[in-house]
Structures are given as structure tokens and as C-alpha cells.
C-alpha positions in Angstrom: 110.8 132.9 79.7 112.6 131.8 76.4 115.4 130.3 78.5 112.7 127.8 80.6 111.2 127.0 77.5 114.6 126.1 75.5 115.3 124.1 78.8 112.1 122.3 78.9 112.2 121.8 75.5 116.0 120.4 75.4 114.7 117.9 78.6 111.8 116.6 76.2 114.4 115.7 73.3 116.8 114.0 75.8 114.0 112.1 77.5 112.7 111.2 74.0 116.7 110.1 72.4 117.1 108.1 76.0 113.9 106.4 75.6 114.5 105.3 71.8 118.1 104.0 72.7 116.5 101.9 75.5 113.7 100.5 73.7 116.3 99.4 71.2 118.6 97.7 74.0 115.8 96.8 76.1 115.8 93.5 78.1 112.7 91.4 77.6 110.5 91.4 80.6 110.5 87.7 81.3 114.3 87.9 81.5 114.1 90.6 83.8 111.7 88.6 85.8 114.3 85.3 85.9 117.1 87.4 86.7 115.2 88.8 90.0 114.3 85.6 90.9 117.6 84.2 90.6 118.8 87.1 92.7 115.9 86.3 95.1 116.7 82.6 95.3 120.8 83.4 96.3 119.3 85.7 99.0 117.0 83.1 100.4 119.4 80.8 100.7 122.2 82.9 102.8 119.1 84.0 104.9 118.2 80.3 105.5 121.9 79.3 106.1 122.4 82.3 108.5 119.2 81.9 110.8 119.5 78.2 110.5 116.0 77.5 109.1 116.1 73.9 107.7 113.1 74.2 105.7 113.9 77.1 104.0 117.4 75.9 103.1 115.9 72.9 101.7 113.8 74.7 99.8 116.0 76.8 97.5 117.2 73.1 95.9 115.7 71.1 93.4 114.3 67.5 95.1 117.6 65.8 93.0 120.0 68.7 93.5 123.6 68.0 94.0 126.0 70.1 96.4 129.6 69.9 96.6 132.1 71.5 99.2 134.8 71.0 101.2 135.4 67.6 99.8 131.8 66.3 100.3 128.9 65.5 98.1 125.5 65.9 99.4 122.5 64.4 97.4 119.1 65.5 97.2 117.2 67.6 99.8 117.2 65.3 102.6 120.9 65.1 102.7 121.2 68.9 101.7 119.1 69.6 104.8 121.3 67.8 107.2 124.1 70.4 106.9 121.7 72.9 108.6 120.4 70.5 111.2 123.6 69.5 112.0 124.7 73.4 112.6 121.1 73.4 114.7 122.6 70.4 116.9 126.0 71.9 117.4 124.4 75.4 118.6 122.3 73.5 120.7 124.9 71.3 122.4 127.1 74.4 123.5 127.0 75.2 127.1 124.1 77.5 128.6 125.5 81.2 128.6 128.0 80.7 125.8 125.7 81.3 122.7 127.0 80.5 119.0 128.6 83.1 117.2 126.5 85.2 114.8 127.1 84.4 111.0 126.1 86.4 108.1 127.0 85.5 104.4 127.8 88.7 102.2 127.4 88.0 98.4 129.2 89.9 95.6 130.3 89.9 92.0 127.1 87.8 91.1 127.2 86.8 87.4 123.9 85.3 86.0 123.9 83.5 82.5 120.3 82.4 81.1 120.9 79.4 79.2 117.2 79.0 78.0 114.1 79.8 79.6 114.4 76.9 82.4 118.2 76.8 83.1 120.8 79.3 84.1 124.3 79.2 85.4 125.3 81.5 88.7 128.3 82.6 90.3 128.9 84.9 93.1 131.8 85.3 95.4 130.7 84.8 99.4 132.3 85.2 102.6 131.1 84.6 106.2 131.2 87.5 108.8 131.2 85.5 112.2 131.4 87.0 115.6 129.4 87.5 119.0 126.4 89.9 118.9 128.4 92.3 120.2 131.5 92.2 117.7 134.4 92.3 117.1 133.3 90.3 113.6 135.9 88.7 111.7 135.8 86.8 108.3 135.4 83.3 108.8 135.4 82.0 105.3 135.3 83.1 101.8 135.0 81.4 98.4 133.0 80.9 95.1 129.3 79.7 94.5 129.3 77.6 90.9 125.6 76.8 90.5 123.5 75.5 87.8 120.1 76.6 88.5 116.7 75.2 87.0 113.4 76.5 86.6 110.7 74.1 87.8 106.8 74.5 88.2 107.6 78.6 87.5 110.2 78.6 90.4 113.9 79.1 90.3 116.0 76.4 92.4 119.3 75.3 92.6 120.3 71.9 90.5 123.9 72.0 91.2 126.0 74.1 93.7 129.8 73.6 94.1 131.7 75.8 96.5 135.1 76.5 95.1 137.4 77.7 98.3 
């Protein structure tokens, strides 16, 4: 019984000390919420692109966003939307019985730096994994996303994205 008491007391002390240490180094709740919202923004981008959802894709960018990759720069949502609608058109033009290969984006090494309450920088490594539904799959491309993000009307959006390959 004494052993059980000692273990329980040690547990209480551990929780107390750990809680105190965490309280000293705690991250403010609004910052945690912003970081979670930014992470969701990055995932929404990849899901919209992988599913060729032009509305969702356009919706992750600010109205006056700029997107640069492959030597091209797209300005504003309307131009950026054409990236996905162009992919939709190419997929629709494939011969019947020859489905477009599946594409999945994998995002790693995400770094988010909050500049202030309405701006952040984001950087992630990305790669596309492509292939027919039954496989085999291969890495299609890889690179780095370098983003300036803005918070407008309570929502985080991509203001400027540069893809480095």
C-alpha cells in the first residue's frame, strides 16, 4: 500500500512540474489556431489540386494572389484557376478507356513563421506521386513551396506562392 501511495504521489508531482513547465513555455491559443488554420490551408490546396476541384483550388488563394512556377507567373484568382481547368480539359481529352493517371501530393518538412496577426511565411517540401489506380506509382515531380500567406476576414489565404524545383 505504501508503494502504491509513493507511486501516486510521484505521479502527482510529475504532473505538477510538467504542467508548470508547459505553462511557462506555452504557445498562445490564437497562435495555435493560426498554425492549425495554415496547415489546413496547405492540405486543402493539395486536395483541390489532386481532385481537380477548380473552385476549391481558386479558393485557397487571395483575390490578388500571385503564383510562380515553371517560368510562368499567374496573377489573380481567375488566372490561377486556369491551372486546374487546364488539367481538367487535358483529362477530358484523353481517349475513352485511357484514364488519366492518379496524382497525389505529399507534403513534408512544413515550416510556418507567423510574421504578425495577419501575415505568415510558409515553406514545405512537396512531391507528386503518380500512376494508374492499380499502380505502380512513381514520383512525378518534387520541389519546395515558398509562400507568403495573409489572413483576410479571419481566413488564411495564399498571397504569393513560388514553386522551386
